[in-house]
N, CA, C and O atoms as a GROMACS GRO file, in nm:
protein
  456
    1MET      N    1  10.688  12.507  11.605
    1MET     CA    2  10.616  12.402  11.536
    1MET      C    3  10.608  12.436  11.388
    1MET      O    4  10.578  12.550  11.352
    2GLY      N    5  10.635  12.337  11.301
    2GLY     CA    6  10.631  12.360  11.157
    2GLY      C    7  10.489  12.366  11.104
    2GLY      O    8  10.393  12.353  11.179
    3SER      N    9  10.479  12.386  10.975
    3SER     CA   10  10.345  12.391  10.915
    3SER      C   11  10.288  12.250  10.905
    3SER      O   12  10.362  12.154  10.881
    4ALA      N   13  10.160  12.238  10.922
    4ALA     CA   14  10.093  12.108  10.926
    4ALA      C   15  10.091  12.044  10.788
    4ALA      O   16  10.056  12.107  10.688
    5LEU      N   17  10.129  11.915  10.784
    5LEU     CA   18  10.120  11.836  10.661
    5LEU      C   19   9.987  11.764  10.653
    5LEU      O   20   9.942  11.727  10.544
    6TRP      N   21   9.924  11.743  10.768
    6TRP     CA   22   9.795  11.674  10.775
    6TRP      C   23   9.723  11.720  10.901
    6TRP      O   24   9.784  11.738  11.006
    7LYS      N   25   9.592  11.739  10.890
    7LYS     CA   26   9.505  11.773  11.003
    7LYS      C   27   9.374  11.698  10.986
    7LYS      O   28   9.327  11.678  10.875
    8ASP      N   29   9.317  11.656  11.097
    8ASP     CA   30   9.185  11.594  11.093
    8ASP      C   31   9.128  11.596  11.235
    8ASP      O   32   9.196  11.634  11.330
    9ARG      N   33   9.003  11.555  11.246
    9ARG     CA   34   8.935  11.540  11.374
    9ARG      C   35   8.888  11.397  11.387
    9ARG      O   36   8.867  11.327  11.288
   10LYS      N   37   8.872  11.353  11.512
   10LYS     CA   38   8.808  11.225  11.536
   10LYS      C   39   8.665  11.238  11.486
   10LYS      O   40   8.599  11.339  11.511
   11ARG      N   41   8.618  11.137  11.417
   11ARG     CA   42   8.486  11.146  11.353
   11ARG      C   43   8.384  11.056  11.421
   11ARG      O   44   8.417  10.949  11.473
   12ILE      N   45   8.261  11.103  11.418
   12ILE     CA   46   8.148  11.026  11.469
   12ILE      C   47   8.055  11.003  11.351
   12ILE      O   48   8.004  11.099  11.292
   13PHE      N   49   8.032  10.878  11.317
   13PHE     CA   50   7.955  10.841  11.198
   13PHE      C   51   8.008  10.911  11.073
   13PHE      O   52   7.932  10.954  10.987
   14GLY      N   53   8.141  10.921  11.065
   14GLY     CA   54   8.205  10.981  10.948
   14GLY      C   55   8.207  11.132  10.946
   14GLY      O   56   8.266  11.192  10.856
   15MET      N   57   8.145  11.196  11.044
   15MET     CA   58   8.139  11.342  11.049
   15MET      C   59   8.236  11.396  11.156
   15MET      O   60   8.249  11.335  11.262
   16PRO      N   61   8.304  11.507  11.128
   16PRO     CA   62   8.400  11.563  11.225
   16PRO      C   63   8.330  11.640  11.338
   16PRO      O   64   8.338  11.762  11.346
   17LEU      N   65   8.261  11.565  11.425
   17LEU     CA   66   8.180  11.627  11.530
   17LEU      C   67   8.243  11.615  11.669
   17LEU      O   68   8.172  11.619  11.769
   18SER      N   69   8.372  11.601  11.676
   18SER     CA   70   8.438  11.577  11.804
   18SER      C   71   8.532  11.692  11.838
   18SER      O   72   8.566  11.774  11.752
   19PHE      N   73   8.573  11.698  11.963
   19PHE     CA   74   8.668  11.800  12.008
   19PHE      C   75   8.809  11.744  12.017
   19PHE      O   76   8.894  11.799  12.086
   20THR      N   77   8.834  11.633  11.946
   20THR     CA   78   8.968  11.576  11.938
   20THR      C   79   9.023  11.607  11.800
   20THR      O   80   8.967  11.567  11.698
   21ARG      N   81   9.135  11.681  11.798
   21ARG     CA   82   9.197  11.722  11.672
   21ARG      C   83   9.338  11.667  11.662
   21ARG      O   84   9.413  11.666  11.760
   22TYR      N   85   9.374  11.620  11.543
   22TYR     CA   86   9.506  11.565  11.518
   22TYR      C   87   9.579  11.654  11.418
   22TYR      O   88   9.519  11.708  11.326
   23GLU      N   89   9.710  11.668  11.439
   23GLU     CA   90   9.791  11.748  11.348
   23GLU      C   91   9.929  11.684  11.335
   23GLU      O   92   9.990  11.645  11.434
   24LEU      N   93   9.977  11.673  11.212
   24LEU     CA   94  10.107  11.612  11.183
   24LEU      C   95  10.193  11.712  11.108
   24LEU      O   96  10.150  11.772  11.009
   25ASP      N   97  10.316  11.731  11.157
   25ASP     CA   98  10.412  11.812  11.082
   25ASP      C   99  10.539  11.728  11.061
   25ASP      O  100  10.538  11.608  11.089
   26GLU      N  101  10.646  11.789  11.015
   26GLU     CA  102  10.769  11.716  10.981
   26GLU      C  103  10.834  11.649  11.102
   26GLU      O  104  10.908  11.552  11.085
   27GLU      N  105  10.809  11.699  11.223
   27GLU     CA  106  10.880  11.650  11.341
   27GLU      C  107  10.793  11.586  11.448
   27GLU      O  108  10.844  11.511  11.531
   28ARG      N  109  10.663  11.614  11.448
   28ARG     CA  110  10.580  11.567  11.559
   28ARG      C  111  10.436  11.542  11.518
   28ARG      O  112  10.386  11.592  11.417
   29LEU      N  113  10.370  11.461  11.601
   29LEU     CA  114  10.227  11.436  11.590
   29LEU      C  115  10.165  11.497  11.716
   29LEU      O  116  10.206  11.466  11.827
   30THR      N  117  10.067  11.585  11.697
   30THR     CA  118  10.004  11.654  11.809
   30THR      C  119   9.856  11.619  11.814
   30THR      O  120   9.788  11.613  11.710
   31VAL      N  121   9.806  11.595  11.935
   31VAL     CA  122   9.664  11.568  11.956
   31VAL      C  123   9.613  11.669  12.057
   31VAL      O  124   9.669  11.685  12.166
   32LYS      N  125   9.506  11.737  12.020
   32LYS     CA  126   9.443  11.834  12.109
   32LYS      C  127   9.304  11.781  12.140
   32LYS      O  128   9.224  11.754  12.050
   33MET      N  129   9.275  11.765  12.270
   33MET     CA  130   9.147  11.708  12.312
   33MET      C  131   9.074  11.803  12.405
   33MET      O  132   9.136  11.870  12.488
   34GLY      N  133   8.943  11.807  12.392
   34GLY     CA  134   8.861  11.881  12.486
   34GLY      C  135   8.815  12.016  12.438
   34GLY      O  136   8.873  12.076  12.348
   35LEU      N  137   8.708  12.063  12.501
   35LEU     CA  138   8.652  12.195  12.472
   35LEU      C  139   8.678  12.288  12.591
   35LEU      O  140   8.738  12.395  12.575
   36ILE      N  141   8.633  12.248  12.708
   36ILE     CA  142   8.652  12.330  12.827
   36ILE      C  143   8.787  12.299  12.892
   36ILE      O  144   8.869  12.388  12.911
   37ASN      N  145   8.808  12.173  12.925
   37ASN     CA  146   8.939  12.128  12.977
   37ASN      C  147   9.018  12.074  12.860
   37ASN      O  148   8.990  11.964  12.812
   38GLN      N  149   9.114  12.147  12.814
   38GLN     CA  150   9.190  12.106  12.697
   38GLN      C  151   9.320  12.038  12.738
   38GLN      O  152   9.390  12.082  12.830
   39VAL      N  153   9.350  11.930  12.667
   39VAL     CA  154   9.474  11.855  12.686
   39VAL      C  155   9.542  11.847  12.551
   39VAL      O  156   9.477  11.819  12.450
   40GLU      N  157   9.673  11.871  12.549
   40GLU     CA  158   9.748  11.862  12.424
   40GLU      C  159   9.864  11.765  12.445
   40GLU      O  160   9.947  11.784  12.534
   41GLU      N  161   9.869  11.660  12.363
   41GLU     CA  162   9.977  11.562  12.369
   41GLU      C  163  10.058  11.572  12.243
   41GLU      O  164  10.007  11.604  12.136
   42GLU      N  165  10.187  11.545  12.257
   42GLU     CA  166  10.278  11.556  12.143
   42GLU      C  167  10.373  11.438  12.145
   42GLU      O  168  10.430  11.404  12.249
   43ILE      N  169  10.390  11.376  12.030
   43ILE     CA  170  10.487  11.268  12.016
   43ILE      C  171  10.585  11.308  11.907
   43ILE      O  172  10.545  11.339  11.794
   44MET      N  173  10.713  11.306  11.940
   44MET     CA  174  10.816  11.333  11.840
   44MET      C  175  10.822  11.211  11.748
   44MET      O  176  10.823  11.097  11.796
   45LEU      N  177  10.826  11.233  11.618
   45LEU     CA  178  10.816  11.124  11.522
   45LEU      C  179  10.927  11.021  11.536
   45LEU      O  180  10.903  10.902  11.516
   46TYR      N  181  11.048  11.064  11.569
   46TYR     CA  182  11.158  10.968  11.579
   46TYR      C  183  11.137  10.867  11.692
   46TYR      O  184  11.204  10.763  11.694
   47ARG      N  185  11.046  10.895  11.785
   47ARG     CA  186  11.017  10.803  11.896
   47ARG      C  187  10.916  10.694  11.859
   47ARG      O  188  10.898  10.599  11.935
   48ILE      N  189  10.851  10.706  11.745
   48ILE     CA  190  10.752  10.606  11.705
   48ILE      C  191  10.824  10.478  11.663
   48ILE      O  192  10.913  10.481  11.578
   49VAL      N  193  10.783  10.366  11.724
   49VAL     CA  194  10.847  10.238  11.701
   49VAL      C  195  10.767  10.153  11.603
   49VAL      O  196  10.825  10.089  11.515
   50ASP      N  197  10.635  10.153  11.616
   50ASP     CA  198  10.550  10.068  11.532
   50ASP      C  199  10.410  10.127  11.525
   50ASP      O  200  10.371  10.209  11.608
   51MET      N  201  10.335  10.084  11.421
   51MET     CA  202  10.198  10.131  11.403
   51MET      C  203  10.110  10.016  11.357
   51MET      O  204  10.155   9.926  11.287
   52THR      N  205   9.984  10.019  11.397
   52THR     CA  206   9.886   9.921  11.354
   52THR      C  207   9.764   9.995  11.301
   52THR      O  208   9.712  10.086  11.366
   53LEU      N  209   9.718   9.955  11.182
   53LEU     CA  210   9.598  10.013  11.122
   53LEU      C  211   9.482   9.919  11.149
   53LEU      O  212   9.493   9.798  11.127
   54ASN      N  213   9.370   9.972  11.197
   54ASN     CA  214   9.252   9.892  11.228
   54ASN      C  215   9.131   9.958  11.165
   54ASN      O  216   9.104  10.076  11.189
   55MET      N  217   9.057   9.882  11.083
   55MET     CA  218   8.936   9.934  11.020
   55MET      C  219   8.826   9.829  11.032
   55MET      O  220   8.825   9.730  10.959
   56THR      N  221   8.734   9.850  11.125
   56THR     CA  222   8.622   9.758  11.141
   56THR      C  223   8.526   9.775  11.024
   56THR      O  224   8.540   9.868  10.944
   57LEU      N  225   8.428   9.688  11.014
   57LEU     CA  226   8.328   9.699  10.908
   57LEU      C  227   8.255   9.833  10.918
   57LEU      O  228   8.235   9.900  10.817
   58ILE      N  229   8.216   9.872  11.038
   58ILE     CA  230   8.147  10.000  11.057
   58ILE      C  231   8.238  10.116  11.016
   58ILE      O  232   8.193  10.210  10.951
   59ASN      N  233   8.366  10.109  11.055
   59ASN     CA  234   8.462  10.213  11.014
   59ASN      C  235   8.467  10.223  10.862
   59ASN      O  236   8.464  10.333  10.807
   60ARG      N  237   8.476  10.108  10.795
   60ARG     CA  238   8.486  10.109  10.648
   60ARG      C  239   8.360  10.167  10.584
   60ARG      O  240   8.368  10.236  10.483
   61ILE      N  241   8.245  10.139  10.643
   61ILE     CA  242   8.119  10.195  10.590
   61ILE      C  243   8.124  10.348  10.594
   61ILE      O  244   8.078  10.414  10.501
   62PHE      N  245   8.179  10.404  10.702
   62PHE     CA  246   8.187  10.549  10.716
   62PHE      C  247   8.317  10.608  10.662
   62PHE      O  248   8.340  10.729  10.673
   63GLY      N  249   8.403  10.524  10.605
   63GLY     CA  250   8.527  10.572  10.542
   63GLY      C  251   8.632  10.622  10.640
   63GLY      O  252   8.707  10.714  10.610
   64VAL      N  253   8.636  10.559  10.759
   64VAL     CA  254   8.734  10.600  10.860
   64VAL      C  255   8.812  10.479  10.910
   64VAL      O  256   8.778  10.364  10.879
   65GLY      N  257   8.918  10.504  10.985
   65GLY     CA  258   8.998  10.397  11.043
   65GLY      C  259   9.073  10.447  11.165
   65GLY      O  260   9.074  10.567  11.194
   66ASN      N  261   9.136  10.354  11.236
   66ASN     CA  262   9.212  10.385  11.356
   66ASN      C  263   9.358  10.347  11.336
   66ASN      O  264   9.388  10.247  11.269
   67ILE      N  265   9.448  10.425  11.391
   67ILE     CA  266   9.590  10.393  11.389
   67ILE      C  267   9.636  10.386  11.534
   67ILE      O  268   9.621  10.482  11.610
   68LYS      N  269   9.694  10.273  11.572
   68LYS     CA  270   9.751  10.258  11.706
   68LYS      C  271   9.902  10.274  11.691
   68LYS      O  272   9.964  10.206  11.609
   69ILE      N  273   9.959  10.362  11.771
   69ILE     CA  274  10.102  10.394  11.763
   69ILE      C  275  10.171  10.346  11.890
   69ILE      O  276  10.125  10.371  12.001
   70TYR      N  277  10.282  10.276  11.871
   70TYR     CA  278  10.367  10.234  11.981
   70TYR      C  279  10.493  10.319  11.976
   70TYR      O  280  10.556  10.332  11.871
   71SER      N  281  10.529  10.378  12.090
   71SER     CA  282  10.644  10.468  12.090
   71SER      C  283  10.739  10.437  12.205
   71SER      O  284  10.704  10.366  12.299
   72SER      N  285  10.859  10.492  12.196
   72SER     CA  286  10.958  10.479  12.304
   72SER      C  287  10.944  10.593  12.404
   72SER      O  288  11.028  10.608  12.493
   73ASP      N  289  10.841  10.674  12.389
   73ASP     CA  290  10.816  10.786  12.479
   73ASP      C  291  10.766  10.733  12.613
   73ASP      O  292  10.668  10.658  12.617
   74ALA      N  293  10.831  10.770  12.723
   74ALA     CA  294  10.795  10.719  12.856
   74ALA      C  295  10.653  10.760  12.897
   74ALA      O  296  10.583  10.681  12.960
   75SER      N  297  10.611  10.880  12.863
   75SER     CA  298  10.479  10.927  12.906
   75SER      C  299  10.367  10.875  12.816
   75SER      O  300  10.252  10.869  12.860
   76THR      N  301  10.397  10.838  12.693
   76THR     CA  302  10.294  10.790  12.600
   76THR      C  303  10.346  10.670  12.520
   76THR      O  304  10.377  10.684  12.402
   77PRO      N  305  10.356  10.551  12.584
   77PRO     CA  306  10.407  10.436  12.510
   77PRO      C  307  10.309  10.383  12.404
   77PRO      O  308  10.351  10.326  12.303
   78GLU      N  309  10.180  10.402  12.426
   78GLU     CA  310  10.078  10.365  12.327
   78GLU      C  311   9.986  10.484  12.306
   78GLU      O  312   9.952  10.557  12.399
   79PHE      N  313   9.946  10.500  12.182
   79PHE     CA  314   9.872  10.619  12.145
   79PHE      C  315   9.777  10.582  12.032
   79PHE      O  316   9.816  10.508  11.941
   80LYS      N  317   9.655  10.630  12.034
   80LYS     CA  318   9.559  10.597  11.928
   80LYS      C  319   9.512  10.722  11.856
   80LYS      O  320   9.478  10.823  11.917
   81ILE      N  321   9.509  10.712  11.724
   81ILE     CA  322   9.446  10.813  11.639
   81ILE      C  323   9.316  10.748  11.595
   81ILE      O  324   9.317  10.654  11.516
   82LEU      N  325   9.205  10.797  11.644
   82LEU     CA  326   9.077  10.729  11.628
   82LEU      C  327   8.989  10.790  11.519
   82LEU      O  328   8.976  10.912  11.508
   83ARG      N  329   8.929  10.703  11.440
   83ARG     CA  330   8.825  10.735  11.342
   83ARG      C  331   8.860  10.856  11.255
   83ARG      O  332   8.791  10.958  11.257
   84ILE      N  333   8.969  10.842  11.179
   84ILE     CA  334   9.010  10.948  11.086
   84ILE      C  335   8.985  10.904  10.943
   84ILE      O  336   8.985  10.785  10.912
   85LYS      N  337   8.963  11.000  10.856
   85LYS     CA  338   8.946  10.971  10.713
   85LYS      C  339   9.080  10.932  10.654
   85LYS      O  340   9.185  10.978  10.699
   86GLU      N  341   9.075  10.848  10.551
   86GLU     CA  342   9.194  10.805  10.477
   86GLU      C  343   9.304  10.755  10.571
   86GLU      O  344   9.420  10.796  10.559
   87ALA      N  345   9.266  10.668  10.663
   87ALA     CA  346   9.359  10.620  10.767
   87ALA      C  347   9.482  10.550  10.707
   87ALA      O  348   9.592  10.567  10.758
   88LYS      N  349   9.463  10.473  10.602
   88LYS     CA  350   9.576  10.401  10.541
   88LYS      C  351   9.677  10.500  10.483
   88LYS      O  352   9.798  10.483  10.502
   89ALA      N  353   9.631  10.602  10.414
   89ALA     CA  354   9.720  10.703  10.356
   89ALA      C  355   9.792  10.781  10.467
   89ALA      O  356   9.909  10.815  10.453
   90VAL      N  357   9.722  10.808  10.576
   90VAL     CA  358   9.782  10.880  10.689
   90VAL      C  359   9.890  10.793  10.753
   90VAL      O  360   9.998  10.841  10.785
   91ARG      N  361   9.860  10.664  10.771
   91ARG     CA  362   9.958  10.572  10.829
   91ARG      C  363  10.084  10.566  10.741
   91ARG      O  364  10.196  10.568  10.793
   92ASP      N  365  10.065  10.557  10.608
   92ASP     CA  366  10.178  10.551  10.516
   92ASP      C  367  10.261  10.680  10.522
   92ASP      O  368  10.384  10.674  10.522
   93LYS      N  369  10.195  10.795  10.526
   93LYS     CA  370  10.265  10.924  10.534
   93LYS      C  371  10.340  10.935  10.667
   93LYS      O  372  10.454  10.981  10.671
   94LEU      N  373  10.276  10.893  10.774
   94LEU     CA  374  10.338  10.896  10.906
   94LEU      C  375  10.462  10.808  10.909
   94LEU      O  376  10.566  10.848  10.962
   95SER      N  377  10.453  10.689  10.852
   95SER     CA  378  10.567  10.597  10.846
   95SER      C  379  10.683  10.659  10.768
   95SER      O  380  10.799  10.650  10.809
   96GLU      N  381  10.651  10.720  10.656
   96GLU     CA  382  10.753  10.787  10.573
   96GLU      C  383  10.822  10.899  10.653
   96GLU      O  384  10.945  10.911  10.648
   97LEU      N  385  10.745  10.979  10.724
   97LEU     CA  386  10.802  11.089  10.803
   97LEU      C  387  10.885  11.039  10.921
   97LEU      O  388  10.985  11.101  10.957
   98VAL      N  389  10.843  10.927  10.982
   98VAL     CA  390  10.920  10.869  11.093
   98VAL      C  391  11.058  10.829  11.044
   98VAL      O  392  11.158  10.861  11.107
   99HIS      N  393  11.064  10.758  10.930
   99HIS     CA  394  11.193  10.715  10.875
   99HIS      C  395  11.279  10.835  10.835
   99HIS      O  396  11.400  10.835  10.857
  100LYS      N  397  11.218  10.935  10.777
  100LYS     CA  398  11.291  11.056  10.737
  100LYS      C  399  11.349  11.127  10.860
  100LYS      O  400  11.465  11.169  10.858
  101GLN      N  401  11.270  11.139  10.965
  101GLN     CA  402  11.314  11.206  11.087
  101GLN      C  403  11.429  11.130  11.153
  101GLN      O  404  11.525  11.191  11.200
  102ARG      N  405  11.420  10.997  11.155
  102ARG     CA  406  11.527  10.916  11.214
  102ARG      C  407  11.658  10.933  11.136
  102ARG      O  408  11.765  10.944  11.196
  103ARG      N  409  11.648  10.936  11.003
  103ARG     CA  410  11.768  10.956  10.920
  103ARG      C  411  11.831  11.092  10.949
  103ARG      O  412  11.953  11.103  10.962
  104GLN      N  413  11.747  11.195  10.958
  104GLN     CA  414  11.799  11.330  10.983
  104GLN      C  415  11.869  11.341  11.118
  104GLN      O  416  11.973  11.407  11.129
  105ILE      N  417  11.814  11.276  11.218
  105ILE     CA  418  11.871  11.283  11.353
  105ILE      C  419  11.985  11.183  11.370
  105ILE      O  420  12.073  11.202  11.454
  106GLY      N  421  11.984  11.077  11.290
  106GLY     CA  422  12.088  10.975  11.300
  106GLY      C  423  12.055  10.865  11.399
  106GLY      O  424  12.144  10.809  11.463
  107ILE      N  425  11.926  10.834  11.413
  107ILE     CA  426  11.882  10.731  11.506
  107ILE      C  427  11.857  10.602  11.428
  107ILE      O  428  11.795  10.603  11.322
  108ARG      N  429  11.907  10.490  11.484
  108ARG     CA  430  11.883  10.358  11.425
  108ARG      C  431  11.810  10.273  11.528
  108ARG      O  432  11.838  10.279  11.648
  109MET      N  433  11.717  10.194  11.481
  109MET     CA  434  11.643  10.103  11.568
  109MET      C  435  11.711   9.967  11.564
  109MET      O  436  11.743   9.917  11.457
  110VAL      N  437  11.733   9.907  11.682
  110VAL     CA  438  11.795   9.775  11.692
  110VAL      C  439  11.699   9.684  11.766
  110VAL      O  440  11.649   9.720  11.873
  111ASN      N  441  11.672   9.567  11.709
  111ASN     CA  442  11.585   9.469  11.774
  111ASN      C  443  11.671   9.363  11.840
  111ASN      O  444  11.762   9.308  11.778
  112TYR      N  445  11.643   9.335  11.966
  112TYR     CA  446  11.713   9.230  12.039
  112TYR      C  447  11.616   9.116  12.061
  112TYR      O  448  11.504   9.137  12.108
  113GLU      N  449  11.660   8.996  12.028
  113GLU     CA  450  11.576   8.878  12.053
  113GLU      C  451  11.642   8.794  12.159
  113GLU      O  452  11.764   8.779  12.162
  114SER      N  453  11.560   8.738  12.248
  114SER     CA  454  11.617   8.657  12.356
  114SER      C  455  11.633   8.513  12.315
  114SER      O  456  11.680   8.431  12.394
   0.00000   0.00000   0.00000
């Protein structure tokens, strides 16, 4: 695993009081959840298909937002990064890294319409 470009925790009322941690590096997004029973999920960036940024009024008051990720990963087709600081900047950085990773690997996305 490479060095982290971004790290944060899920926040409660804007404070990092949760046991859900997010980490982004050049190749993957990792989520670590739990204190006693720990679960770690990983999504390779080239598998990310689309992202949605959501910031409710309460989120904006506390300076946080949510990012919903849609991926081609069979085990994790939808994934949420919840209540993180600077969500728009994180979404933009994530999008940039996804495109960079696809170029490096040589993957192209094709949309088929019926």
